[in-house]
N, C-alpha and C positions, 0 to 999 in steps of 0.2 A: 522368591521366598515362599509364595503360595504353593509352588510345586513341591518343595521340600516338606512342607507341612502335610500335604496330601500323601506324599510318599511315606512319611512316618505313620500316618493314620492307617494306611494300607498294611504296613508291616505289623502294627499293633493288632489290626483286625485278623490278619493271618495267624499270628501267634495265639490269639484267643481261640480261633477256630481249631488250631492244632491241639491246643490244650483240651478243648472240649472233646475232640475226637479221641485223644489218649484216654481221657476219663471214661468215655463210653466203651472203649475196647479193653479196659483193664478190669478183670473180674474182681480183683482185690478192692478197687474203688467202688465197684457196684455192691459188693458184699458189705463194705463199710456203710454205704448209704442205706442198705436194707436193714442192717442191725440197728443203726441209729434212728431209723424211721419211727420206732415205737419206744425210743428212749433206752435202747440197748446199751450195754456197757462193754468194756474191754474184754471181760471174761466171756461174754457171749460171742463176741467177734472171734476171739481166740478159739473157742470150742467149734464154732461153725466153720471156721477156716480149715479145721482138721476133719470135719465130717461132711463136707460137700465134695462130690465127685467132679472132676474137671471135664471128663468126657463120659457121662454116665452110661450111655448105650454100649459103647465099646467096653468100658470097664466092667459092667455087669455081665456081659458075655464072657469076658475073661475070668471073672471071679466065679462064675457058675450059678449065680442067683442065691437067694436066701436059704433055700433048703440045703444046698451043697455047703454053703458057708456054716450053717448051723451044725451039720453032720461033722464037718472038718473041726469045728470048735469043740464039739462034744468028744470026739476022738482024741484030740490033742489034750484036752483036760483030763481024760481018763488015763492018758499016758504020762501025765505030770508035766507036759510042756505048756506051762501057763502063758508064756509069751505068745506062742502060736495060737492058743485058744483065744486069748484076748484080741489078737489081730483079726481072727476069723469072726468073732462076735461083733467087733467094731465095724468090720466091713459089712456084715449083715445089717447092722443098724444104719449104716450109710445108705445102703440099698433101700431099706425101709423108709428112711427120710425122703429119698428120691420118689418112692412110690406113694408117699403120703399115708403110710400105714402106721398110725400112732401106736397101736398095741404091739406090733412087731418091733418098732423102734425102742419102745420102753423095755420090752422083754430082752432084747439083745444088749442094750446098754446095761441093764442089771446083770446079765450074765458076764459081760465084759468086766464090770466092776468087781464081781466076785473073784475073778482070777487076776485082777490088776495087782501088780507088785509095787507100783510107784504112786506116791501121793498126787503127783501132777495128773496122771491118768484118771484117778478117782475124781479129782476136782473137775475135769472136763466132763466126765460122765454125769456127775451130779449137777453141773450147770445145765446140761441139756435136759436131764430128767426134770429138774424143777421148773424149767422154762420150755417144756415140750411144745406147747401151742405156738409160742414164738418161733421155735426151731422149725416147726412145720410151715409156718407162714413164710419165713425167710427162705426155706428150701423151695417152696412153691413158686415164689417170685423169682428166685435166683435161676431156677430151671425154666422159667417162662411158662409155667403151667397155670397161669391165671393171675389175677391181681387181687 
């Protein structure tokens, strides 16, 4: 009887350890914890989920950096391709968040908002703009750039 109880305890302990490992390795769970750390809400989680890069070093190299993204956005806007312009400006804002450049993040979110055609896009931009300090804090912690 004692052996069965010990076996059950061991199984429970393993399951708990596996759950903890899953939580630690799941970026969505980590993001949820970072957003809720300062009383963040679903809107902020939703916005940050869309504005954090999964593999920033690789993605920034592929995107070409802030200057290239800005030029791409400006060209697309001049050509009337508002969707491409928005995507370029949003990508520049993502890079700026990664780099902890508040002024650039604000600038590119505002540019993206100017060419946004959907209310949902504007809602995300506005959430980040009104909570930029929190967005920068979450980004910094998410990317492991300090605490």
